[in-house]
C-alpha positions in Angstrom: -0.2 0.0 0.0 1.2 3.5 -0.6 2.5 5.3 2.4 3.2 2.5 4.4 6.7 1.1 5.4 8.5 -1.2 7.9 6.8 -4.4 9.0 3.2 -4.4 9.7 1.9 -6.4 12.5 -1.6 -6.5 14.3 -1.7 -3.1 15.6 0.3 -1.8 12.5 3.5 -0.9 14.4 6.8 -0.6 12.6 10.1 -2.1 13.4 9.1 -5.1 15.7 11.8 -7.4 17.3 11.5 -11.0 18.5 12.4 -12.0 21.9 13.2 -15.4 23.1 12.8 -16.6 26.7 13.9 -20.1 27.8 13.6 -21.6 31.1 12.4 -24.6 33.1 9.0 -25.3 34.6 8.7 -27.4 37.9 5.6 -29.1 39.2 4.9 -32.0 41.3 2.3 -33.8 39.3 1.5 -33.6 35.3 -1.9 -31.9 36.4 0.0 -29.0 38.3 2.4 -28.8 35.5 -0.4 -28.6 32.9 -2.1 -25.9 34.9 1.2 -23.9 34.8 1.4 -24.3 31.0 -2.2 -23.3 30.7 -1.7 -20.2 32.8 1.1 -19.1 30.5 -0.4 -19.9 27.4 -3.5 -17.9 28.3 -1.5 -14.8 27.2 -1.2 -16.1 23.6 -4.3 -13.9 22.9 -2.9 -11.4 20.4 -3.1 -8.3 23.1 0.5 -6.8 24.2 1.6 -7.3 27.6 4.6 -6.5 29.9 7.4 -8.7 30.7 9.1 -7.9 33.9 12.5 -9.9 34.6 13.5 -11.1 38.1 15.9 -8.1 38.0 13.3 -5.6 37.5 13.8 -5.0 33.7 10.7 -4.2 32.0 9.8 -5.0 28.4 6.5 -3.4 27.2 4.3 -3.8 24.2 5.0 -7.5 23.8 2.9 -10.1 22.1 3.3 -13.6 23.3 3.5 -15.6 19.6 4.6 -19.1 20.9 5.1 -21.4 23.7 7.0 -24.7 23.1 8.3 -27.4 25.2 11.5 -28.4 24.7 11.8 -31.5 27.0 10.4 -33.2 30.0 12.0 -35.3 32.8 11.3 -36.5 36.3 13.5 -34.8 38.8 13.3 -35.2 42.6 9.5 -35.2 43.8 8.1 -34.1 40.4 8.3 -32.9 36.8 10.8 -30.4 35.2 9.9 -29.1 31.5 12.4 -26.8 29.4 10.5 -24.4 27.3 11.0 -21.7 24.9 8.7 -18.6 24.6 8.7 -16.2 21.5 7.4 -12.7 21.8 7.3 -10.0 19.3 8.0 -6.5 20.8 6.0 -4.1 18.8 7.5 -0.9 17.9 6.3 2.7 16.9 
C-alpha cells in the first residue's frame, strides 16, 4: 500500500523485534504442570503485555506468539519441563 513502510503487525506497528525466553517449569504432578502451562499460554491472545524480569527490567508492548516445550524429565519429587517462549515486541 502507498505510504506504508516497515513490518506490519496486528496493531500496524513498525520495527518489531523478536525476543526469546527459555527456562524450566517445575511441578509436583502432570496436572499441576498442565495448569502452569495453561496459565502461561493464556497470554497468547493477540494483546500486548509487559514482561518484568527477576532483576526488575521491563519489556513493554510484547505480544506472546508461541510457547514450546523443549523436553520433560522426572526430577526429584516431580517433573521438570524446559520451554521456549517467543514474543514480538511491537514498535512505533
